[in-house]
C-alpha positions in Angstrom: 23.4 10.3 -52.9 26.4 8.3 -52.5 27.0 4.9 -52.6 30.0 2.7 -51.5 29.3 0.4 -54.3 29.9 2.9 -57.1 33.1 4.2 -58.5 34.0 7.4 -57.0 32.4 10.3 -59.2 29.9 7.9 -61.0 26.2 8.6 -60.3 24.9 5.5 -58.0 21.9 3.5 -59.1 18.8 4.2 -57.2 15.5 2.9 -57.8 12.8 5.3 -56.7 10.7 4.4 -53.8 6.9 3.1 -54.4 4.2 5.2 -52.8 3.6 2.6 -50.3 7.3 2.7 -49.3 7.3 6.4 -49.3 4.3 6.4 -47.0 5.8 3.8 -44.7 8.9 5.8 -44.5 7.0 9.0 -43.7 5.0 7.3 -40.9 7.8 5.0 -39.2 10.9 7.1 -40.2 12.6 3.5 -41.3 12.0 1.5 -44.2 12.8 -2.2 -44.0 13.1 -3.7 -47.6 12.1 -6.8 -48.8 14.6 -9.6 -49.5 16.5 -8.9 -52.9 19.4 -10.3 -55.2 22.7 -8.3 -54.6 23.7 -6.7 -57.9 26.5 -8.5 -59.6 26.5 -11.5 -57.3 24.2 -14.4 -56.2 23.7 -13.3 -52.7 20.6 -12.1 -51.1 20.3 -8.8 -48.7 18.0 -6.7 -47.1 18.2 -3.0 -46.7 17.3 -0.4 -44.0 16.4 3.0 -45.0 16.2 6.2 -43.1 15.4 9.8 -44.1 18.2 12.0 -42.9 18.8 15.7 -43.7 21.6 17.0 -45.7 23.9 19.8 -45.0 21.7 22.3 -46.7 18.6 20.6 -45.2 17.6 19.0 -48.0 15.7 15.3 -47.5 18.2 12.5 -48.3 17.7 8.7 -47.8 20.3 6.8 -46.1 20.3 3.1 -46.7 22.4 0.2 -45.3 21.9 -3.3 -46.7 23.1 -6.6 -45.2 23.4 -10.1 -46.4 20.7 -12.5 -45.0 23.0 -14.8 -43.5 23.7 -11.9 -41.1 19.9 -12.3 -40.1 20.1 -16.0 -39.6 23.5 -15.8 -37.7 21.7 -13.6 -35.3 18.8 -15.8 -34.6 20.5 -19.3 -34.6 21.4 -18.9 -30.7 17.9 -18.5 -29.7 16.7 -21.8 -31.5 16.0 -24.7 -29.7 17.5 -28.2 -31.0 14.8 -29.6 -33.6 13.0 -26.6 -34.3 13.3 -24.3 -37.5 13.0 -20.7 -37.3 12.3 -18.5 -40.4 11.9 -15.1 -41.5 9.6 -14.0 -44.3 9.4 -10.6 -45.9 6.0 -8.8 -46.9 6.0 -10.8 -50.1 6.3 -14.3 -48.6 10.1 -14.7 -49.5 12.5 -16.2 -47.1 14.6 -13.9 -45.5 16.4 -16.1 -43.2 16.0 -19.9 -42.2 17.6 -21.7 -39.4 18.1 -24.7 -41.6 19.0 -25.0 -45.2 19.1 -21.1 -45.4 21.4 -21.0 -48.5 18.9 -23.2 -50.3 15.8 -20.9 -49.7 16.8 -17.4 -49.0 15.3 -15.0 -51.3 12.8 -17.9 -52.6 9.0 -17.8 -51.8 7.6 -20.0 -49.2 5.3 -22.7 -49.8 1.8 -21.3 -50.6 -0.1 -23.4 -48.2 1.9 -22.5 -45.5 1.8 -18.5 -46.4 -2.0 -18.7 -46.7 -2.1 -19.5 -42.8 0.0 -16.7 -41.9 -2.8 -14.2 -41.1 -3.0 -11.6 -38.8 -0.7 -10.4 -36.4 0.2 -13.7 -34.7 -1.1 -17.1 -34.4 -0.5 -20.8 -34.4 -1.5 -23.5 -37.0 -0.6 -27.1 -38.5 1.2 -27.5 -41.5 3.5 -29.7 -43.6 6.9 -28.4 -44.4 8.8 -28.8 -48.0 10.4 -32.0 -46.4 6.8 -33.5 -45.6 7.0 -33.2 -42.0 3.9 -32.2 -40.1 4.7 -29.2 -38.0 3.0 -27.1 -35.2 3.7 -23.5 -36.3 3.6 -20.3 -34.5 4.1 -16.9 -36.0 4.4 -13.1 -35.4 3.9 -10.3 -37.9 5.9 -7.1 -37.1 3.9 -4.0 -37.2 7.1 -2.2 -38.4 8.5 -4.1 -41.1 5.4 -6.3 -42.1 7.8 -9.1 -42.0 6.6 -12.4 -40.2 8.6 -14.8 -38.0 7.9 -18.1 -37.6 9.0 -21.1 -35.2 8.2 -24.8 -36.3 8.5 -27.8 -34.3 7.5 -31.4 -35.5 4.2 -32.0 -34.4 5.3 -35.7 -33.2 7.9 -33.9 -30.8 5.1 -31.7 -29.3 2.8 -34.7 -28.9 5.3 -37.3 -27.5 5.2 -36.2 -24.0 1.4 -36.3 -24.1 1.4 -40.0 -25.6 3.8 -41.0 -23.0 2.0 -39.5 -20.0 -1.0 -41.0 -21.2 0.6 -44.3 -21.7 1.9 -44.0 -18.1 -1.6 -43.2 -16.8 -3.1 -46.1 -18.5 -0.5 -48.6 -17.4 -0.9 -47.5 -13.9 -4.8 -47.8 -14.0 -4.5 -51.1 -15.7 -2.0 -52.4 -13.0 -4.5 -50.9 -10.3 -7.3 -53.0 -12.1 -5.6 -56.2 -12.1 -4.4 -55.9 -8.4 -7.9 -55.0 -7.4 -9.3 -58.1 -9.4 -6.6 -60.2 -8.0 -7.1 -59.2 -4.4 -11.1 -59.3 -4.9 -10.9 -63.0 -6.2 -8.5 -64.1 -3.2 -10.6 -62.3 -0.6 -14.0 -63.4 -2.0 -12.5 -67.0 -2.2 -12.1 -67.0 1.5 -15.7 -66.2 2.2 -17.2 -69.1 -0.1 
């Protein structure tokens, strides 16, 4: 095992894989970690590990870690204005978030929100930690078991509907008033 974070010649620190992680690595060929605090700093990272063969055929693990900020920067161009997009790991901790990333990365999501993220994908309504009611959609990756959420304020989603209903109502009311007026005028000429 070699590490770019260890001094040359020193033994790198390695945490053994859990049986679940080993099984996932054997099945998928790649293991994506949960978010973790980088050693010696307060930055958060994720690691991707792949099993490779050494020069003598021995099984080795090749692992690369990246700051969670890189995940956020990769997803930002696809986030519509006013929406909040987030990525959570298997344990429900924030990996990346389009807004307030630095304040939430590595921290657990709201329990009442996480309780609604069940199954492969779905939608639900929930309040965020700012108190705004959201329409949320999510997808859970079969590869990493991470989940990806897109959240939009419910008021933004409902505003076009209410505007359309108001326009239809106003048109109907206008038609009713015109009909009543015409009925009165025409009816008055017959009496």
